[in-house]
Every structure is written in C-alpha cells, then in structure tokens.
C-alpha positions in Angstrom: -8.4 -117.5 109.0 -8.4 -114.4 107.9 -7.8 -110.9 108.6 -11.1 -108.9 109.3 -10.0 -105.4 107.3 -7.4 -107.1 104.8 -9.0 -110.7 104.0 -5.5 -111.2 104.3 -3.7 -114.8 106.1 -3.2 -113.5 109.4 0.0 -113.5 111.3 0.9 -115.9 115.0 1.9 -111.6 116.4 -1.1 -109.6 114.9 -3.4 -112.0 115.4 -6.6 -111.7 114.8 -4.8 -110.1 111.9 -2.1 -109.9 109.5 -0.2 -107.1 109.9 0.7 -103.9 112.6 -1.5 -101.7 109.9 -4.6 -103.8 110.2 -4.5 -104.1 113.7 -4.2 -100.2 113.9 -6.5 -99.5 111.1 -8.7 -101.6 113.6 -8.8 -99.6 116.4 -8.8 -96.2 114.2 -12.5 -97.6 113.4 -13.2 -97.9 116.7 -11.9 -94.5 118.5 -13.6 -92.6 115.6 -17.3 -94.0 115.5 -17.6 -96.0 114.1 -17.5 -98.8 115.4 -21.1 -99.2 117.2 -22.0 -101.1 120.4 -26.6 -100.8 119.8 -27.7 -99.8 123.1 -30.8 -101.8 125.0 -31.6 -98.9 127.0 -34.5 -97.4 126.6 -33.5 -94.3 127.6 -31.1 -93.8 125.2 -31.7 -91.1 122.2 -30.0 -89.5 120.0 -29.1 -86.4 120.3 -29.8 -85.9 124.1 -26.5 -85.0 126.1 -26.3 -87.1 129.1 -25.4 -85.2 132.4 -21.8 -85.0 132.4 -22.4 -83.4 129.0 -24.2 -81.0 130.1 -23.2 -79.7 133.0 -20.1 -76.6 132.5 -17.0 -78.2 132.7 -14.9 -76.7 136.0 -11.4 -76.5 136.7 -10.0 -78.5 139.5 
C-alpha cells in the first residue's frame, strides 16, 4: 500500500500514510475544505445559507 499523499511506502504507525507529516497534510485538506463529499439532497444549493447561518448569534 502506498501513501495517498506522497505515494511513499506506508508505516504501520501512521497507516494509511507514511508519516505524521502526510497524515497532518491530509487532515489540513479536510479542515480547509479541499476535500468535499457531494450531497444528494435536492435542497442543497450553493450560495444558500442554512437556518443556523441566518439566525443572529445569541449569547448564552
């Protein structure tokens, strides 16, 4: 199996990655939105905010 980030040999400790660096790079891609899972919902449209984004923030 090869690392999905750099194509190097994987290490058991970081599997499926070869190192902590590649694992962190993958996590960073998820966190900044580089990876996305497509939605099958008909009401999902880019540019529309969901209800939680439309409501003003309230302090507790």
